KOLFIRO-402865 format. One record per residue: residue number from 1; z, y, x of N, C-alpha, C in turn; residue in three letters. Coordinates in pm, 1 decimal. Example, Ala and Ser with C-alpha at 12.3 -4.5 7.8 and 13.67 -1.06 7.14 Angstrom:
[1; [780.0; -569.0; 1319.0]; [780.0; -450.0; 1230.0]; [780.0; -330.0; 1320.0]; 'ALA']
[2; [708.0; -225.0; 1285.0]; [714.0; -106.0; 1367.0]; [787.0; 3.0; 1290.0]; 'SER']
This chain:
[1; [7204.8; 11397.3; 9767.3]; [7210.4; 11369.0; 9909.6]; [7286.3; 11239.8; 9932.9]; 'UNK']
[2; [7243.1; 11165.9; 10030.9]; [7312.5; 11042.4; 10063.5]; [7368.2; 11053.3; 10203.7]; 'UNK']
[3; [7490.4; 11007.7; 10217.4]; [7552.3; 11006.0; 10348.9]; [7480.1; 10905.6; 10436.7]; 'UNK']
[4; [7441.0; 10947.8; 10557.5]; [7374.6; 10853.3; 10646.9]; [7472.1; 10742.2; 10685.6]; 'UNK']
[5; [7451.6; 10626.9; 10630.9]; [7543.7; 10516.1; 10646.9]; [7548.3; 10469.4; 10791.6]; 'UNK']
[6; [7670.1; 10457.2; 10842.4]; [7691.1; 10405.7; 10977.0]; [7763.5; 10273.1; 10960.7]; 'UNK']
[7; [7690.6; 10165.6; 10975.7]; [7750.8; 10034.2; 10958.5]; [7805.3; 10014.1; 10817.7]; 'UNK']
[8; [7741.8; 10076.7; 10719.6]; [7784.6; 10061.5; 10581.5]; [7897.5; 10155.4; 10540.2]; 'UNK']
[9; [7943.9; 10243.9; 10629.2]; [8054.7; 10334.4; 10596.8]; [8007.8; 10450.4; 10509.7]; 'UNK']
[10; [8083.3; 10476.0; 10406.0]; [8062.6; 10594.8; 10323.6]; [8199.8; 10639.0; 10274.6]; 'UNK']
[11; [8236.2; 10762.4; 10302.4]; [8367.2; 10812.4; 10262.3]; [8370.9; 10840.1; 10112.7]; 'UNK']
[12; [8483.1; 10803.5; 10051.4]; [8511.1; 10838.4; 9911.9]; [8649.9; 10901.4; 9908.6]; 'UNK']
[13; [8685.0; 10954.3; 9795.0]; [8819.3; 11010.2; 9776.3]; [8924.5; 10903.0; 9803.7]; 'UNK']
[14; [8905.5; 10784.8; 9745.0]; [9003.1; 10676.8; 9763.7]; [9009.4; 10630.3; 9908.7]; 'UNK']
[15; [8893.1; 10620.3; 9976.1]; [8896.2; 10576.3; 10116.2]; [8959.8; 10683.2; 10205.3]; 'UNK']
[16; [8940.9; 10810.7; 10170.7]; [9004.4; 10918.6; 10247.3]; [9156.4; 10909.6; 10234.2]; 'UNK']
[17; [9205.4; 10884.2; 10114.9]; [9349.7; 10868.1; 10095.8]; [9401.7; 10753.2; 10181.6]; 'UNK']
[18; [9330.5; 10640.8; 10181.7]; [9372.5; 10525.6; 10262.2]; [9369.1; 10557.8; 10411.7]; 'UNK']
[19; [9266.8; 10633.4; 10454.9]; [9259.1; 10673.6; 10596.0]; [9377.1; 10762.8; 10634.2]; 'UNK']
[20; [9414.5; 10856.2; 10546.9]; [9527.0; 10946.0; 10575.2]; [9655.8; 10864.2; 10588.5]; 'UNK']
[21; [9675.5; 10769.4; 10497.6]; [9793.6; 10682.4; 10504.5]; [9794.6; 10604.9; 10636.2]; 'UNK']
[22; [9678.7; 10552.3; 10676.8]; [9669.7; 10474.9; 10801.8]; [9694.4; 10561.8; 10924.3]; 'UNK']
[23; [9626.7; 10677.9; 10931.5]; [9643.8; 10765.7; 11047.2]; [9787.4; 10814.2; 11060.8]; 'UNK']
[24; [9850.4; 10846.3; 10949.8]; [9986.1; 10901.9; 10952.4]; [10093.2; 10793.8; 10958.2]; 'UNK']
[25; [10050.5; 10668.6; 10930.8]; [10144.4; 10556.4; 10926.7]; [10261.1; 10586.2; 10833.3]; 'UNK']
[26; [10222.3; 10643.1; 10715.6]; [10321.4; 10677.8; 10612.6]; [10265.8; 10635.4; 10478.1]; 'UNK']
[27; [10342.5; 10556.4; 10403.9]; [10299.4; 10518.8; 10269.9]; [10410.1; 10540.3; 10166.8]; 'UNK']
[28; [10510.5; 10622.1; 10203.8]; [10617.1; 10651.1; 10108.6]; [10564.0; 10742.0; 9997.1]; 'UNK']
[29; [10622.0; 10730.1; 9879.1]; [10573.7; 10802.7; 9761.4]; [10570.4; 10953.5; 9782.2]; 'UNK']
[30; [10671.0; 11009.5; 9848.1]; [10675.3; 11154.3; 9870.5]; [10554.0; 11204.3; 9947.5]; 'UNK']
[31; [10513.1; 11127.5; 10048.9]; [10395.4; 11165.2; 10127.4]; [10266.6; 11138.1; 10050.9]; 'UNK']
[32; [10253.5; 11018.9; 9995.4]; [10130.6; 10980.0; 9925.7]; [10102.9; 11075.1; 9808.3]; 'UNK']
[33; [10207.7; 11117.4; 9738.9]; [10189.7; 11210.2; 9625.9]; [10133.3; 11345.0; 9669.7]; 'UNK']
[34; [10153.9; 11382.3; 9795.7]; [10105.3; 11510.7; 9847.2]; [9962.9; 11504.4; 9903.2]; 'UNK']
[35; [9909.8; 11385.9; 9925.1]; [9776.7; 11373.1; 9985.5]; [9668.6; 11448.0; 9906.7]; 'UNK']
[36; [9664.1; 11441.8; 9773.2]; [9563.0; 11521.2; 9701.9]; [9572.0; 11671.1; 9732.4]; 'UNK']
[37; [9693.9; 11720.8; 9752.9]; [9710.6; 11862.2; 9790.5]; [9650.9; 11887.8; 9928.3]; 'UNK']
[38; [9676.4; 11797.7; 10023.5]; [9620.5; 11813.0; 10158.3]; [9468.1; 11810.3; 10154.8]; 'UNK']
[39; [9411.6; 11722.3; 10072.2]; [9266.2; 11713.7; 10059.0]; [9211.3; 11844.7; 10002.4]; 'UNK']
[40; [9274.6; 11895.8; 9898.2]; [9230.7; 12022.6; 9838.7]; [9238.3; 12138.1; 9936.9]; 'UNK']
[41; [9346.0; 12143.6; 10015.8]; [9358.9; 12249.4; 10116.8]; [9251.1; 12236.7; 10224.9]; 'UNK']
[42; [9220.0; 12114.1; 10263.9]; [9114.5; 12092.2; 10363.7]; [8979.0; 12135.0; 10307.7]; 'UNK']
[43; [8951.0; 12099.0; 10182.8]; [8824.6; 12140.5; 10120.9]; [8813.0; 12292.7; 10118.9]; 'UNK']
[44; [8921.1; 12357.9; 10084.0]; [8919.9; 12504.3; 10078.5]; [8898.5; 12564.0; 10218.0]; 'UNK']
[45; [8968.2; 12509.7; 10317.7]; [8953.4; 12560.3; 10455.3]; [8810.1; 12543.3; 10504.8]; 'UNK']
[46; [8751.5; 12427.5; 10478.9]; [8614.2; 12402.3; 10521.4]; [8518.4; 12495.4; 10447.9]; 'UNK']
[47; [8540.7; 12513.9; 10319.4]; [8452.7; 12600.0; 10238.3]; [8453.9; 12745.0; 10285.3]; 'UNK']
[48; [8565.1; 12791.0; 10342.4]; [8567.5; 12928.6; 10393.0]; [8486.5; 12943.2; 10521.1]; 'UNK']
[49; [8463.6; 12831.4; 10590.4]; [8389.1; 12835.2; 10715.8]; [8242.3; 12796.8; 10701.6]; 'UNK']
[50; [8208.9; 12722.8; 10597.2]; [8074.0; 12667.5; 10584.5]; [8012.1; 12710.0; 10452.1]; 'UNK']
[51; [7889.3; 12758.6; 10459.5]; [7809.1; 12782.6; 10339.3]; [7675.9; 12714.1; 10362.1]; 'UNK']
[52; [7635.7; 12630.6; 10268.3]; [7510.4; 12557.5; 10282.0]; [7415.8; 12596.3; 10169.5]; 'UNK']
[53; [7288.1; 12567.8; 10189.6]; [7190.1; 12594.2; 10084.4]; [7219.7; 12515.3; 9958.3]; 'UNK']
[54; [7282.9; 12398.2; 9973.2]; [7316.9; 12318.0; 9856.1]; [7417.0; 12389.5; 9766.7]; 'UNK']
[55; [7489.0; 12486.4; 9822.3]; [7588.2; 12560.6; 9745.3]; [7528.9; 12684.2; 9678.5]; 'UNK']
[56; [7406.1; 12718.8; 9709.8]; [7342.4; 12837.9; 9654.6]; [7287.1; 12805.3; 9515.8]; 'UNK']
[57; [7329.6; 12882.5; 9416.5]; [7294.0; 12855.4; 9277.5]; [7234.4; 12981.1; 9214.9]; 'UNK']
[58; [7130.0; 12962.8; 9132.7]; [7070.8; 13072.3; 9056.3]; [7098.6; 13046.1; 8908.9]; 'UNK']
[59; [7154.0; 13144.5; 8841.3]; [7179.0; 13133.9; 8698.3]; [7099.1; 13241.7; 8627.7]; 'UNK']
[60; [7019.9; 13200.4; 8530.8]; [6946.5; 13294.0; 8445.7]; [7010.0; 13290.9; 8308.1]; 'UNK']
[61; [7042.9; 13408.2; 8257.9]; [7107.8; 13418.6; 8128.1]; [7062.9; 13547.4; 8059.9]; 'UNK']
[62; [7123.8; 13578.2; 7949.7]; [7092.9; 13701.6; 7877.7]; [7222.0; 13779.1; 7859.1]; 'UNK']
[63; [7219.3; 13906.2; 7896.6]; [7335.9; 13991.2; 7874.3]; [7353.3; 14015.7; 7725.2]; 'UNK']
[64; [7476.1; 14036.7; 7685.9]; [7501.7; 14069.4; 7546.8]; [7518.2; 14220.3; 7533.1]; 'UNK']
[65; [7457.4; 14274.4; 7431.6]; [7468.4; 14417.4; 7405.3]; [7615.1; 14455.3; 7391.8]; 'UNK']
[66; [7651.2; 14566.3; 7454.6]; [7785.3; 14624.5; 7444.7]; [7893.6; 14537.5; 7509.3]; 'UNK']
[67; [7855.8; 14448.8; 7602.1]; [7954.5; 14366.5; 7673.8]; [7945.7; 14399.2; 7822.2]; 'UNK']
[68; [8051.3; 14463.3; 7875.6]; [8048.9; 14506.2; 8015.4]; [8131.5; 14419.0; 8109.0]; 'UNK']
[69; [8196.3; 14315.3; 8056.7]; [8270.9; 14220.7; 8139.1]; [8203.8; 14084.7; 8125.3]; 'UNK']
[70; [8169.8; 14025.1; 8239.3]; [8101.0; 13895.6; 8241.5]; [8190.5; 13790.3; 8306.6]; 'UNK']
[71; [8188.5; 13670.9; 8251.7]; [8261.0; 13558.7; 8311.7]; [8182.3; 13504.7; 8430.3]; 'UNK']
[72; [8252.3; 13480.0; 8541.0]; [8189.4; 13415.5; 8655.8]; [8183.3; 13264.5; 8629.8]; 'UNK']
[73; [8086.6; 13196.1; 8689.6]; [8080.4; 13049.8; 8675.9]; [8208.2; 12984.7; 8731.5]; 'UNK']
[74; [8240.8; 12868.0; 8681.2]; [8366.2; 12800.5; 8714.8]; [8385.1; 12777.8; 8864.6]; 'UNK']
[75; [8281.2; 12740.4; 8937.5]; [8294.8; 12711.4; 9080.4]; [8243.9; 12825.6; 9168.7]; 'UNK']
[76; [8236.4; 12947.0; 9114.1]; [8188.9; 13064.0; 9188.3]; [8273.6; 13087.2; 9313.0]; 'UNK']
[77; [8204.9; 13119.8; 9424.3]; [8274.5; 13155.7; 9548.8]; [8239.8; 13296.4; 9595.7]; 'UNK']
[78; [8108.6; 13331.9; 9593.1]; [8065.5; 13462.6; 9642.1]; [7931.0; 13496.1; 9579.5]; 'UNK']
[79; [7920.2; 13620.5; 9533.2]; [7795.2; 13667.7; 9474.4]; [7700.0; 13709.5; 9585.7]; 'UNK']
[80; [7574.1; 13669.4; 9574.4]; [7470.5; 13709.2; 9669.4]; [7392.5; 13827.1; 9612.6]; 'UNK']
[81; [7346.8; 13814.0; 9486.6]; [7271.1; 13923.5; 9424.7]; [7270.0; 13908.5; 9273.5]; 'UNK']
[82; [7238.1; 14019.7; 9206.8]; [7218.7; 14022.5; 9061.5]; [7094.2; 14103.3; 9032.4]; 'UNK']
[83; [7023.8; 14063.1; 8926.0]; [6905.3; 14135.7; 8880.0]; [6905.8; 14140.9; 8728.7]; 'UNK']
[84; [6851.2; 14248.5; 8675.0]; [6830.8; 14261.2; 8532.6]; [6681.7; 14285.1; 8511.4]; 'UNK']
[85; [6623.9; 14225.3; 8407.8]; [6481.7; 14243.4; 8381.1]; [6464.5; 14342.5; 8267.3]; 'UNK']
[86; [6389.7; 14449.4; 8298.5]; [6363.6; 14554.9; 8200.7]; [6212.8; 14574.3; 8193.4]; 'UNK']
[87; [6156.9; 14562.1; 8073.8]; [6012.9; 14577.3; 8051.1]; [5932.0; 14488.6; 8146.1]; 'UNK']
[88; [5981.1; 14365.3; 8167.0]; [5910.0; 14269.3; 8249.7]; [5929.3; 14285.2; 8399.5]; 'UNK']
[89; [6008.8; 14382.8; 8443.5]; [6030.0; 14404.7; 8586.9]; [6176.1; 14380.4; 8624.0]; 'UNK']
[90; [6196.0; 14304.1; 8732.4]; [6331.1; 14280.1; 8782.0]; [6381.2; 14403.5; 8856.1]; 'UNK']
[91; [6505.3; 14441.6; 8825.5]; [6569.4; 14552.7; 8895.3]; [6703.4; 14504.5; 8948.8]; 'UNK']
[92; [6734.6; 14538.1; 9073.5]; [6863.3; 14492.6; 9128.4]; [6980.6; 14562.6; 9059.5]; 'UNK']
[93; [7087.7; 14485.7; 9045.1]; [7215.8; 14539.9; 9001.2]; [7302.3; 14536.0; 9127.6]; 'UNK']
[94; [7348.2; 14651.6; 9171.4]; [7409.4; 14665.5; 9303.7]; [7561.8; 14655.6; 9300.1]; 'UNK']
[95; [7618.6; 14598.4; 9404.6]; [7762.7; 14584.5; 9418.3]; [7826.2; 14718.4; 9453.4]; 'UNK']
[96; [7928.9; 14754.2; 9380.2]; [8009.5; 14873.4; 9407.1]; [8154.9; 14839.9; 9374.7]; 'UNK']
[97; [8244.4; 14925.6; 9416.1]; [8385.7; 14907.0; 9382.8]; [8407.9; 14938.0; 9235.3]; 'UNK']
[98; [8507.7; 14872.4; 9178.9]; [8540.7; 14889.9; 9037.7]; [8565.7; 15037.9; 9005.7]; 'UNK']
[99; [8636.4; 15107.2; 9092.3]; [8667.2; 15249.3; 9069.8]; [8539.1; 15332.7; 9065.5]; 'UNK']
[100; [8442.2; 15297.9; 9148.2]; [8313.8; 15368.4; 9147.4]; [8247.6; 15353.6; 9011.1]; 'UNK']
[101; [8246.2; 15230.9; 8958.3]; [8184.0; 15206.9; 8828.1]; [8254.1; 15285.4; 8717.7]; 'UNK']
[102; [8386.7; 15289.2; 8721.8]; [8462.2; 15361.9; 8619.8]; [8436.2; 15512.2; 8628.0]; 'UNK']
[103; [8418.0; 15563.9; 8748.6]; [8385.1; 15706.9; 8764.1]; [8240.7; 15734.9; 8723.9]; 'UNK']
[104; [8151.8; 15643.8; 8759.6]; [8011.2; 15661.5; 8728.1]; [7986.3; 15653.0; 8577.8]; 'UNK']
[105; [8052.5; 15560.2; 8511.1]; [8029.4; 15535.3; 8368.1]; [8165.3; 15529.4; 8297.4]; 'UNK']
[106; [8230.4; 15645.0; 8280.8]; [8366.7; 15646.0; 8226.4]; [8376.2; 15604.4; 8079.3]; 'UNK']
[107; [8271.7; 15627.2; 8001.5]; [8273.9; 15592.2; 7859.3]; [8195.0; 15464.0; 7838.0]; 'UNK']
[108; [8264.9; 15349.8; 7835.0]; [8193.5; 15221.6; 7824.5]; [8137.6; 15195.0; 7684.5]; 'UNK']
[109; [8157.4; 15288.5; 7591.2]; [8090.9; 15275.2; 7460.7]; [7947.8; 15328.6; 7466.8]; 'UNK']
[110; [7917.2; 15407.9; 7569.3]; [7779.7; 15454.2; 7592.4]; [7704.2; 15341.8; 7662.2]; 'UNK']
[111; [7577.5; 15321.8; 7625.3]; [7503.0; 15206.4; 7676.7]; [7370.5; 15247.5; 7740.7]; 'UNK']
[112; [7329.6; 15168.1; 7839.1]; [7203.8; 15188.8; 7910.1]; [7174.5; 15061.5; 7988.8]; 'UNK']
[113; [7080.2; 15067.2; 8081.1]; [7046.4; 14952.6; 8167.0]; [7152.2; 14941.1; 8276.7]; 'UNK']
[114; [7213.3; 14823.9; 8296.1]; [7311.9; 14807.0; 8403.8]; [7250.5; 14833.2; 8541.3]; 'UNK']
[115; [7323.8; 14908.9; 8623.0]; [7281.1; 14941.1; 8759.2]; [7376.0; 14884.6; 8864.7]; 'UNK']
[116; [7503.5; 14866.9; 8827.2]; [7606.8; 14829.4; 8923.9]; [7696.1; 14719.3; 8867.5]; 'UNK']
[117; [7755.7; 14644.4; 8960.0]; [7857.6; 14546.6; 8921.6]; [7972.3; 14552.3; 9021.1]; 'UNK']
[118; [8088.4; 14506.1; 8977.2]; [8207.2; 14496.6; 9062.1]; [8280.1; 14366.9; 9029.2]; 'UNK']
[119; [8347.5; 14313.4; 9129.2]; [8436.9; 14200.6; 9105.3]; [8567.0; 14257.6; 9053.1]; 'UNK']
[120; [8604.5; 14221.7; 8930.0]; [8731.8; 14271.5; 8877.3]; [8845.9; 14178.0; 8913.1]; 'UNK']
[121; [8816.6; 14049.0; 8918.7]; [8911.5; 13947.5; 8962.7]; [8830.6; 13823.1; 8997.2]; 'UNK']
[122; [8898.7; 13712.5; 9022.8]; [8828.9; 13590.2; 9064.2]; [8737.6; 13536.4; 8954.4]; 'UNK']
[123; [8765.9; 13571.1; 8829.0]; [8694.1; 13511.4; 8717.1]; [8595.3; 13602.8; 8646.0]; 'UNK']
[124; [8590.9; 13732.4; 8681.4]; [8508.8; 13826.1; 8604.6]; [8436.1; 13928.9; 8691.6]; 'UNK']
[125; [8318.6; 13970.1; 8640.8]; [8246.7; 14085.3; 8693.7]; [8253.0; 14196.0; 8587.9]; 'UNK']
[126; [8247.5; 14318.3; 8634.2]; [8236.7; 14433.5; 8544.7]; [8102.3; 14498.7; 8576.6]; 'UNK']
[127; [8023.2; 14532.5; 8474.2]; [7893.9; 14595.2; 8498.2]; [7889.5; 14731.7; 8431.1]; 'UNK']
[128; [7813.2; 14820.8; 8491.3]; [7795.7; 14955.8; 8435.0]; [7655.1; 15003.0; 8467.6]; 'UNK']
[129; [7594.7; 15074.7; 8376.8]; [7634.4; 15103.8; 8240.1]; [7648.2; 14977.6; 8154.6]; 'UNK']
[130; [7716.8; 14992.6; 8043.8]; [7729.6; 14886.9; 7944.3]; [7588.6; 14853.8; 7892.5]; 'UNK']
[131; [7551.9; 14725.5; 7884.9]; [7415.6; 14689.8; 7842.8]; [7379.7; 14743.5; 7703.6]; 'UNK']
[132; [7263.2; 14807.5; 7696.5]; [7214.7; 14864.3; 7570.6]; [7141.4; 14760.9; 7486.0]; 'UNK']
[133; [7100.5; 14650.9; 7549.6]; [7033.7; 14543.6; 7475.7]; [7051.5; 14412.2; 7549.3]; 'UNK']
[134; [6996.4; 14306.1; 7494.2]; [7010.8; 14172.6; 7551.6]; [6908.7; 14153.3; 7663.7]; 'UNK']
[135; [6936.2; 14213.6; 7779.1]; [6847.2; 14203.7; 7894.8]; [6854.6; 14063.7; 7956.2]; 'UNK']
[136; [6742.8; 14017.1; 8011.3]; [6744.6; 13895.8; 8093.6]; [6819.2; 13929.6; 8221.5]; 'UNK']
[137; [6900.1; 13835.8; 8266.6]; [6991.4; 13862.9; 8377.0]; [6990.8; 13743.5; 8471.0]; 'UNK']
[138; [6987.6; 13768.9; 8601.5]; [6986.8; 13663.0; 8702.1]; [7097.3; 13688.6; 8803.0]; 'UNK']
[139; [7171.6; 13583.3; 8834.9]; [7276.5; 13591.7; 8936.5]; [7251.8; 13482.5; 9039.4]; 'UNK']
[140; [7252.7; 13520.3; 9166.1]; [7243.7; 13426.4; 9277.4]; [7380.8; 13426.0; 9343.8]; 'UNK']
[141; [7441.7; 13308.3; 9355.7]; [7576.4; 13303.2; 9411.5]; [7600.1; 13171.4; 9484.2]; 'UNK']
[142; [7703.2; 13173.8; 9569.5]; [7747.5; 13051.7; 9634.6]; [7851.0; 12985.6; 9544.9]; 'UNK']
[143; [7831.3; 12855.5; 9525.5]; [7921.5; 12778.6; 9441.8]; [8013.2; 12695.7; 9530.3]; 'UNK']
[144; [8135.8; 12682.7; 9488.5]; [8229.2; 12596.6; 9559.1]; [8182.9; 12452.3; 9544.0]; 'UNK']
[145; [8196.7; 12374.8; 9648.9]; [8163.6; 12233.3; 9642.9]; [8259.6; 12166.9; 9544.5]; 'UNK']
[146; [8206.2; 12081.2; 9459.1]; [8289.5; 12014.2; 9358.4]; [8406.3; 11944.1; 9427.1]; 'UNK']
[147; [8529.3; 11974.2; 9386.0]; [8645.5; 11915.2; 9452.0]; [8653.8; 11764.1; 9431.0]; 'UNK']
[148; [8706.0; 11696.9; 9531.0]; [8728.1; 11553.0; 9521.7]; [8845.7; 11523.2; 9430.1]; 'UNK']
[149; [8838.0; 11410.5; 9363.4]; [8948.0; 11363.1; 9279.3]; [8924.0; 11215.6; 9250.4]; 'UNK']
[150; [9016.5; 11155.4; 9178.2]; [8999.4; 11013.9; 9143.9]; [8877.5; 10992.5; 9054.5]; 'UNK']
[151; [8835.8; 11097.0; 8982.2]; [8716.8; 11086.0; 8896.1]; [8591.2; 11141.6; 8962.5]; 'UNK']
[152; [8605.2; 11212.3; 9074.3]; [8490.8; 11261.8; 9151.7]; [8507.4; 11210.9; 9295.1]; 'UNK']
[153; [8461.6; 11090.5; 9319.2]; [8489.1; 11019.5; 9443.5]; [8416.4; 11074.8; 9565.6]; 'UNK']
[154; [8300.5; 11137.4; 9545.7]; [8225.0; 11189.8; 9660.0]; [8177.9; 11331.6; 9630.0]; 'UNK']
[155; [8151.7; 11405.8; 9735.1]; [8089.3; 11537.7; 9723.5]; [8009.7; 11563.4; 9851.2]; 'UNK']
[156; [7958.5; 11683.4; 9865.9]; [7876.3; 11717.4; 9981.8]; [7953.1; 11693.2; 10111.7]; 'UNK']
[157; [8082.3; 11722.9; 10113.0]; [8161.1; 11707.5; 10235.9]; [8179.5; 11561.5; 10274.3]; 'UNK']
[158; [8206.4; 11473.9; 10177.9]; [8224.2; 11332.3; 10212.5]; [8092.4; 11269.9; 10256.2]; 'UNK']
[159; [7981.3; 11322.6; 10204.9]; [7850.8; 11267.2; 10239.0]; [7794.2; 11322.4; 10369.1]; 'UNK']
[160; [7828.4; 11449.2; 10402.1]; [7767.0; 11513.2; 10518.3]; [7863.5; 11551.7; 10629.2]; 'UNK']
[161; [7992.1; 11557.5; 10597.3]; [8090.9; 11596.7; 10698.8]; [8220.9; 11517.9; 10680.1]; 'UNK']
[162; [8212.7; 11383.7; 10679.3]; [8334.5; 11305.7; 10655.8]; [8439.5; 11326.6; 10764.6]; 'UNK']
[163; [8394.2; 11347.7; 10888.5]; [8489.8; 11370.0; 10997.4]; [8564.8; 11502.3; 10978.0]; 'UNK']
[164; [8497.6; 11605.3; 10928.4]; [8564.9; 11732.7; 10900.2]; [8667.1; 11713.5; 10788.7]; 'UNK']
[165; [8632.8; 11634.8; 10686.4]; [8727.8; 11608.6; 10577.7]; [8848.5; 11531.2; 10629.3]; 'UNK']
[166; [8824.6; 11430.6; 10712.1]; [8935.5; 11350.9; 10765.0]; [9028.9; 11435.9; 10850.0]; 'UNK']
[167; [8973.2; 11501.7; 10952.8]; [9060.0; 11576.9; 11043.0]; [9115.7; 11703.5; 10977.4]; 'UNK']
[168; [9039.4; 11762.7; 10885.5]; [9091.3; 11876.9; 10811.5]; [9208.8; 11837.9; 10724.0]; 'UNK']
[169; [9201.1; 11722.2; 10659.6]; [9311.8; 11674.9; 10575.2]; [9432.8; 11637.2; 10660.1]; 'UNK']
[170; [9409.2; 11570.6; 10772.0]; [9520.5; 11537.5; 10862.3]; [9588.8; 11664.2; 10912.7]; 'UNK']
[171; [9510.8; 11763.8; 10944.8]; [9565.5; 11891.6; 10991.1]; [9651.4; 11956.3; 10882.8]; 'UNK']
[172; [9606.9; 11949.2; 10757.6]; [9683.9; 12007.8; 10647.2]; [9814.9; 11932.4; 10622.7]; 'UNK']
[173; [9819.9; 11803.8; 10659.6]; [9940.9; 11723.9; 10639.6]; [10049.2; 11754.0; 10743.3]; 'UNK']
[174; [10010.2; 11806.0; 10857.1]; [10104.9; 11825.1; 10967.7]; [10225.9; 11912.2; 10931.5]; 'UNK']
[175; [10207.8; 12028.9; 10869.6]; [10328.0; 12108.3; 10838.1]; [10424.5; 12034.7; 10744.2]; 'UNK']
[176; [10371.1; 11958.0; 10650.3]; [10455.7; 11880.5; 10558.9]; [10540.0; 11779.6; 10636.2]; 'UNK']
[177; [10478.8; 11717.9; 10735.9]; [10547.5; 11616.3; 10815.1]; [10632.7; 11675.6; 10926.8]; 'UNK']
[178; [10617.1; 11808.6; 10947.0]; [10687.1; 11876.2; 11056.5]; [10660.3; 11801.8; 11187.9]; 'UNK']
[179; [10531.6; 11776.1; 11209.8]; [10486.4; 11692.7; 11319.3]; [10412.7; 11778.3; 11421.1]; 'UNK']
[180; [10438.7; 11757.2; 11547.8]; [10372.9; 11838.7; 11649.8]; [10244.0; 11776.9; 11702.6]; 'UNK']
[181; [10183.2; 11684.9; 11627.1]; [10050.8; 11634.7; 11661.9]; [9942.5; 11730.2; 11612.8]; 'UNK']
[182; [9983.1; 11844.6; 11560.5]; [9888.4; 11940.3; 11503.6]; [9778.3; 11977.1; 11602.5]; 'UNK']
[183; [9813.0; 11991.1; 11731.0]; [9712.8; 12029.3; 11831.4]; [9601.1; 11925.6; 11841.8]; 'UNK']
[184; [9635.5; 11800.1; 11833.3]; [9535.2; 11693.8; 11842.5]; [9436.7; 11704.9; 11727.1]; 'UNK']
[185; [9489.7; 11716.2; 11606.1]; [9402.3; 11722.7; 11489.0]; [9329.3; 11856.1; 11481.4]; 'UNK']
[186; [9391.5; 11962.7; 11531.0]; [9323.3; 12092.4; 11533.6]; [9202.1; 12084.9; 11626.4]; 'UNK']
[187; [9219.1; 12022.0; 11740.8]; [9107.4; 12007.2; 11835.7]; [8994.9; 11924.4; 11774.6]; 'UNK']
[188; [9029.4; 11811.9; 11713.8]; [8927.9; 11725.8; 11651.1]; [8857.9; 11800.2; 11537.0]; 'UNK']
[189; [8935.2; 11872.5; 11456.5]; [8878.3; 11946.9; 11344.4]; [8782.9; 12055.6; 11396.4]; 'UNK']
[190; [8824.6; 12130.4; 11497.1]; [8741.3; 12236.5; 11554.4]; [8610.7; 12178.4; 11610.1]; 'UNK']
[191; [8619.8; 12065.0; 11678.5]; [8499.7; 12000.6; 11731.7]; [8403.5; 11961.9; 11620.4]; 'UNK']
[192; [8455.6; 11904.7; 11512.7]; [8366.9; 11861.5; 11403.3]; [8306.5; 11979.8; 11330.4]; 'UNK']
[193; [8380.2; 12089.4; 11319.8]; [8326.0; 12206.8; 11249.3]; [8216.9; 12274.5; 11330.9]; 'UNK']
[194; [8224.2; 12262.7; 11464.3]; [8119.1; 12320.9; 11547.3]; [7992.2; 12240.2; 11532.8]; 'UNK']
């Protein structure tokens, strides 16, 4: 995706840092060193409010026999669905609570076709029954937008919502500065998110 250029403007990580310094009229090391944190907090805040089709990812893989804990993808945010293919037919693997899975399939050494999954933590899923063979497996999930950094200068937010990134980052800086301009930036941020 390309940011629709307005007079040649395109936001980057470095230009966002410079904008924050200009808006805040602060270039002291203590403040500048915190700007990457403010940017990360703004990205996270925006990501909790916005889900786009560009963030929807499908992963096809193969389950491993006798493995009931699966690693989530690195930028995973929320699972949409899971399917397992048995004898050429896709079957849904349904979301349940971890305790339900443990009660349903208490002996994880026993194996069968997975029917359920649970989020065990931010990085793992637990599935039950334990896979009896190397089934084809599909996961549809929302992925976190790649975070900005000095080595990743642009992302979906800088290209499609630069104003949300700017005002969201300024809003995140306010508590650090103990500044009561928070209402101004909150209003601008709310307007851009709408």
